N, C-alpha and C positions, 0 to 999 in steps of 0.2 A: 537521571537517565535522559539522554537526548538521542534523537535520530539524526545522525550525521548526514547520510545520503541514502538514496535508493538507486542502485545501479543495475546494469544488465537487464533493463526492462524490455519485456517482450509482450506483445499483444497476441492473445489467442483468437483464432477465427471462430466467431459465434454467429449463427444465422439470425439471431434476434437483434434488430437494429438499435434498440434502446438499452442494450446491455453491452458493456465493454469489460472483457476479462483480461487480466494481466498477470504476469509472474515476474519476479525480480529478486534481487538480493538487497536486504536492508543492512546498513552499517549502523550499529548501535554502540553508543558509548555509555558505560556504566562505571562510575568510580574511577575514571581515568583510563579504563581499559576498553578497547574496541573489539567488537566481534561481529561476524557476518552471519546472517541467517536468511534462509530462503522463505519468501512469502508469496502468497497468491492474493489478489484482490479483485473485486468487482465493483464497477461504477454503473448503477442503474438509474435511468432518468424516468421519473413518473410522468403521467399524462399532464400534470400541472407544471412540469419543468423542474421539480425538486430532485436533486441528485442524492442518492443513497449509496454510501460506500461501505462495503464489508471486507474485512481482512481476515485471512486464515494463515496460520503459521504451518510450514511444512517441516521445520526443524524444531527440536525440543528447546524450551526456553528456561533459563535459570533466573527468572525475574517475574514479578507479579504481572499477570497477563492483561488485566484491565487497563492499567496505566500505559502499558506498552502499545496495545492496540489503539488507544486514544491518541497517542503521539504519532503513530504510523498513519492514522486516518488524517490528522492535521497536515502531515507532510505530503500525503498523496493528494489531498484536496488542493494544497498549494501548487503542486506540480501540475495538476489538471487546470487550475485557473490561469497559470502562466503559459499553458500550451506546450509543456515539456513532455507530455505522454504521447507515445506513438498513436497515430490515427488509424 
């Protein structure tokens, strides 16, 4: 299972400055087949500067949830570190 890309990324307007809320579509490849699923995620920065990412699926998933969320978090953290998420 690999996360090919996360597309159609939109940032939600949240009044809390240390929390960023997004929604988008994740393209997942499992056993050579790709599928799209809607996801929501939050990146929250603690007072010490540590970023915590939480991911929620809005579509049903036909794959074990824990490894999928782990891979999505890695991809989201990579996009954030590269500056590819909307500000």
